[in-house]
C-alpha positions, 0 to 999 in steps of 0.5 A: 655777449655771453648769454647771447652766444652761449645759447648755442650750445643750450639749443643743442643740449636741448635738441639731443635730450628732446631726440633721446626722450621723445624718439622712443615715444614716436614709435607709438601708434598714437603718434608717428608709429615709427619702427624702432630702426626709423626712431634710431635713425633721427639721432644719426640724421641730426648728427649728420646735419651737425657735421655737414653744417660745421663744415659748410658754415665753418668755412663761411664763417672765415669768409663771411664773418662771425657775426653774420653766420651766428644769425644765419645758422640760427634761422637754419635751426629754427626752420628745421626744428620747428618743421619737425613738429608738423610731420604728419602721417606714418608712412615713407614720406613722414620718415623721409620728412622727419629725417629731413628736418632733423638734418637741417636742425643739425646743421644750423647747430654744427654751423653755430658751433664754429661761428660761436667759438671763434667769436667767443674767443676772439672777443673775450679778454685773454685773462678769462677766455678759459673760463668763459669759453669753457662755461658757455660750452657747459651751457649744453647741459643747461638745455639738456636740464630744460629739455628734461624738466619740460618732458616730465609733464609733456610726456606724462600722459595728461596731454594728447599724444598726438600734439605733447611730442609736437610741442616738445619740438617747438620749444626749441624755436621759441628759445631761438626767437629770444636768442635773435633779439639778444644777438642782434646788437652783437659786434663783429669780431675786430679780429676777423674785420682786420684780417679781411682788410676792414680797418675801418670797420675794425676800429669801429668795433674796437671803439664800441667794445671799449665804449661799453666797457667805460660806461661802466666806470672802468678805465682802459689802459693805452695799448703798449705799442710794442705789442703791434703786429702788421698783417697783410690780408691774404687769400681765403684758405680752403679745406685742403690748404687747412689740412696741410697747415694743420698736420704739417705746420702744427702737427702736435697741436693737431694730434691734440685737438683730434685726440681731445675731441674724439676721446670726448665725443666717444664717451658722450655719445655712448653714454647719453645716447644709451642712457634711457636704455640702460636705466630701463633694461637693468634697473626697470625704469619706464619714465627716464626723463626725471633721471636726466635732469640730475645727470644734466646738473652735474654736467653743467656745474662741472665747466662752471665751477671748475672753468676758472681753474683752467685760466689759474692752475692752466690748460695742460694740468686741468685738461689732462686731469679732467680727462684722467680722473673721469677714466678712473671714476668710471673704471669704479662705476663700472666694477660697481655696476657689474657686481650689481651693487648700484641702483638707478638712483646710485647709478645716476649719482655715479654718472653725475660725479664722472661727468662733473669732471668729463664735462669740464674737460669736454668743454676744454676740448672745444676751447683748445681747437678754438685757441691753438690755430691761427686767426684765418683758419680758426672756425674751419679748424673748429669744424674739422675736429668737431666733424672728426669727433662726431664721426668717431663719436657716432660709433659709440651708440651703436657698440654700446647699444650692441652690448645691451640685450633687453631679453637677457640683461647681461651686466658683464657685456656693458662692463666691457663697454665701460672700460673701453670708454674709461681707457679712451678718456685716459688716453686722451689726458695722457695726450693732453699732458704731453701735447697741450699748450699753455694757452692760458691768460695769453693773447691769441696772437701769442698763441697762434701768430696769424698766417698773414702776419708781415712784421711782429714787433712783441707777440711771439710765435709759437 
């Protein structure tokens, strides 16, 4: 289950890295001969697609179920990414076509986020929910590493430039085919089923899960009847109703979710989308793909190694700690960068250390927004905060790009940008210390009581 669901993040990391490195190559006359502005628009089209996909499919995930949606969204991603490889020509039609395909691919991945994070939280035992969710979210960087490694030989010049970038965009769809096989036997979320009046189906899903566990030789204790709650399936909640629930019933939690998602999105989009430009402009690196590999590995190891601490030390301490520490480390790195004390290698090492902690915090942001709101609106809540984060995060590449002058590189300008990014993360960490919910090792119903509850015997309301 973890492998089948976590691959959504692998695909996103793969797609973003492919677009970041391959995009610059598409300006060559031997490829698509796109203008610099057209190349820059590829990332924008993909990000807009993610926002639209998250909102549309987040709503459908709450209506139609987690399992159905994470098969549909995967198919949409497959179609969009595969079609990108078949872009032809170099005129307005080619630009429009590749923008459309990047939008479609982004919509599929955006829809995956809402359905996948909901399913993970609703199917993973409470004692392990934090580490599993954070580790799964961190696999984004496994996808980035795969893309970086694949692009080293693909874009080395050994393959015909007319097809090398097409092969790069087709790797993702091939991975998607493998993922379909992994996902086909996954159960629907019993929580979703019971909230939609499908008690018999929910019982079947639970029996399937219990059988899988007992087949390993483990004995499951009986459920304490004092934990029972009675729910009455309610009408579907639209986005307007959702916003009222979020900011009237849960104002503190909504502020927390928005703060964590916005701050991590701003920092990541700022650094990642200008990564190659910084290495080329300030350090003279031509082939930047190889520098993405250690950066991606550092980002992947952070959630993997620090994830268990979010279940033991606790959400509040770990989220605020990783945010504040990454901000402080970025200030130190910025000072060294401004002083000219860094090389391309040491700059990459510095970013690896910074984002070892920042990646764990960013993954915890997704965990937070998926576990602190009621079951009925979980997927839509993820979609809303993801959309808000992407809207603010999309400003970051433009802001940081304006600080980089390729003709007259000035480290002091980019230094200001790094300080802004550090301050943003530190503010997010402070707000987490004040507002974070102690959700570690608690049932989702103890963290946020369902809206449709009629009677609760043992579960507590937040």
